[in-house]
N, C-alpha and C positions, 0 to 999 in steps of 0.2 A: 699855675693851674689855669687861670683865666685866659692867658695868651694861647695856651694849648687848645682850649675849647673854642675860642674865636677862630683859630686856624682850622679846626675840624669843621665848624659850621661853614666857613668860607669854602672849604674843599667840597662839601656836600652841595652847596648852592651852585658852585661852578660846574659840577657834574650834571646838573639839570634834573628834571623829574624822572622817577623810575619808569621803566617800561619803554623807553625810547621815544617819548612823545615829541621831543624837540627835533628828532632826526628822521621823521616820517615812518618810523617803525611801529608806532602805536596809533592811537585813534586820531590825534591831530585834527586839522581842518580838512574836510572832504574836498576832493578835487572837482566834484560835480554835485550840484543841488538842483533838483527838479521838482515841479509839482505836476502830478499826474491826476487828471480829473476826467469825468464824463458827466454829461447831462442828457437825459432823455426828454423827448418832446412831451412825454406823459407827465413830466414834472419832477421826477426823482433825480437826484444827483449825488455824486460822491467825489471826494478828492483826498489825496494823500501825498505827503512829502517823501521824496526818494533822494538819498544821498549815496554817492558812489565814490570809492577810493578813500576810505573804506565804506562798505555797504551799511546802510542804516536809514534813519530818518522817519521811522514810523510805518513804512511800507511792510506789510506782512511777509512778503517774499523778496526782500531787498536784494539779497545776493543773487537770486535767479534773474531779477529784473536788470540788475547791473551787468550780469554776464550776457544777457540778451542784447543790451545796448552796446556793450564792448564788441560783441561779435559782428555788429553792423557798423561799427565806427560812429555810433551815435545817430545814424541816419535811420529814423523810424520807418521811412518808406521802403527800406531794404529788409525789414524783418520778414522772414519766410513764414507765411500763414500755416497754422497747424492743419493736419488732414482730418478734420472733423466735419460732420454734417450739421447744418443749421436748419431750423425750420424756416419756412418762407412766409413768415408773418411780418408785415411792415410795421415796426415800432421804432422809429428813428432814434438814434442816440449819437451824440457828438463827443468824441474823445479829444482831449487837449493835453499837450505836454509843453510846459514853459519852464524857463530857468536857464541854467548854464551847464553845458556838458564839456568838461575839459577845456575851459576857457572860451568856448564858443556859445553865443546866445542861441537858445532854442525857443522858437515860437511855432509850434506844430499843431494843426487841427485837422480832423477828418470826420466826416459824417458817415455812419454805417446804417444799414437797413434795420438792424436790431442788435441787442447786446451780445447775442451769440456770435454774430459776424465780427463785432469789435473784439471779443475775447479770442476768437480764432486768429484774427489778424495781429493782435498785440501780445498774446501769450501772457507771460508773467508780469508784464507792465500793468495790466489791469486785473490782477488776481487779488482783488480786495473787495 
């Protein structure tokens, strides 16, 4: 009886955890880990972790943000701005994205005239 149980336990352990975690089919380790942040000259700031492949990390719209980055190959300067109007009040804000995107180090920073311009330019990335 004991040799049968030992054999059964060994077979289960050899099969790996349920849900395909070991073969990339489950949660596993994300292929991209980024920190998306912004700071306004007025003194307020915000930051959030974003993971892609699979999407997660605390970003409230992680799937949309990852899809946006995937569409531009991780090049934030290629994101197509939304067609929305912004007020012309100068309240500067600096957006920053750092971390790793699919094996490439990301160190990106851009200053916008106000938070509306930042949101228009970066879409789901700064939807927090």
